[in-house]
N, C-alpha and C positions, 0 to 999 in steps of 0.2 A: 377598506378591509377586504372586500371581495376582490378588488383589483389586485391587491397585494398577493392574495392567495392564488389567483390565476397566474400571476407572474412567477410565483414560486413553482407552480406545477409545470409551467413551460420550461423554466430553468432545470427542474429535475428531469423532465423528459429529454431535454437536450443533453444533460450530463450522461444519461443512460444510453442514448441512441448510438449504437455502433461501438461503444466503449468496450463492452464485453467481448465482442468479436475481435477488436484490436488487441485486447489483452491476451486472448487465446492465441492469436497469430504471433504475438511476441513470445509467448511461452513455447510454441511449436518451433519457432525459428531459433530460439536459444538452445533447445535440446536437439533439434535436427530429426532425421528419420530414425526409425527403430524404437521410438518411444510412443506410448499410448497416453493420451491426455483425457481425463475425465473431469468435468466441471460439476460442482455442487453449489447450492446456495445454502450457506451456513448461518443459522440463527444464533447470534451471540447471546449466551445466557445472561440474564439481567444482572446477576450478582458479579460476574466477571466484568461485564461491560461497565458497570458503575465503579468498580474498584479501579479499573485501568483509566477510565475517564478522570477520576479524582487524582490518581497518581500523576498522570501526565498533563493534567489541566487542559485537556483537549477532548472534545466529544467525538464519538464515532459519527460518521456522516449518516449512517443508517443503522438499523437494528440487525442487519445481516451483511454478509460478505460473499463475494464470489470467490470460491477456492477451487483451484485445479490440482488434481492429483496426477502426478507424472509417474508412469510405470515403464519399466523395461521388462518385457515378459509379464510375469505375474507379481513382480517385486516392485513395491513402492520405492521410488528413488528420490522424489522431491515433492514439494507442494508449493504452489504459488497463490498469493492472496492479493486481491484488488481492493483498494480503499481510496477514500478521498479525504483531503484536508482543505481548509480554506487558506488561500494566500492572503493578499491584502483584502480582497473582497469577493473573489471568485474561487470555485473549487479547483483543486489540483488533483488529478487522478493518477495514482501510482500503483505499481505492481512490484511485489517483493517475492523472490523465489528463495525457498529454504530447503536445505537438505533434511534428511529424516531426523536429525537431532535438533532441528529448529535453528540452524545456523544460516545466516544470510549468504546466499551464493550469487545473487544478482538483484539489482534494483533498477527500475525503469520508470520514467515519467511517461504515462500513456497519453495524457491530455493536459496541456498547460494553457490556461485561458487569460491570464493577466497580460497587460501590455508591457510590464516591466518585470525584471527578476527571472527571466527565462534561463539564466545560467544554471538553475537547478536541474535542467534537462541534460547537462553535459555529463558524459560518461566518466570523465575524470573526477568530477565531484561525487558522483554516485558510487564510484568504486570504493570510497572510504568506508562504506557500510559492509562490504564483503568480509566475511569471517566473524562478524559480530553475532552475538547470541543474547539471550535474556540476561545474562550476568555481565555483559559488557557495559561500558560507560558510553553514553551517547551525548555527552555534554557538549552542547553547541558552543562553538568558539574555542574549544580546547581539543577534545578527541575528534570532533566533527568541525571542519573548517567553515567559517562564515563566508559569505560572498558579498562583496561590496555591490550595492544596488539591488540585492535580492535578500536582504536580511529577514524580512517577514516570511517570504516563501521558503527560504532555506531552513529557518527555524521551525516552521510549521511542518515541512516534510520530514525533518529530523525527528521531531516528536512523533509524527505519524508512523515512521518506520520503527522507532523504538517501541511504541505502543503495540504495533502489529507483531513485532518480534516476540514480545512477551506473551501476547495472546496465542500465537502459534505454539509457543513452548507449553502453555497451559493445556491447550486442546489437542496436541499432536497425537495423543493416544486415542482420541475419539475419531481421528481421521483415518 
């Protein structure tokens, strides 16, 4: 039991090490110069967390998220949120960038740890999330293409992006 807990802590520290910095670098490169980026650690309200976890049948990896607010001058132009989902057995860290109406403008895999299913990192597959919002269908295998050899990872990332899209839509006025 103690050994399992130590392994869990090591895995968690590995998941977090450098990931935040890589995500921020991705956000900055997506927007380029002329934009200011501000990171916050957002605690997901328990009632919202429970509701979304039940709806999507997928847990949030943690009770909080790193969210970046992207400004041009003093005007909020976008937000980006970092989350994790499990692939077959290891976490997949992903970043979704939203406009101020909570519509997806970009999705990126920040860290993929599995030995199979890496096709979810491909920009062509991730582009199908662009333009989606909380009212969109994210039905895996229909609106979102499945990937042969990456069924678990692709399905998990799809649920994760859908869940995060709905969360950002709910909390956008708080940001």
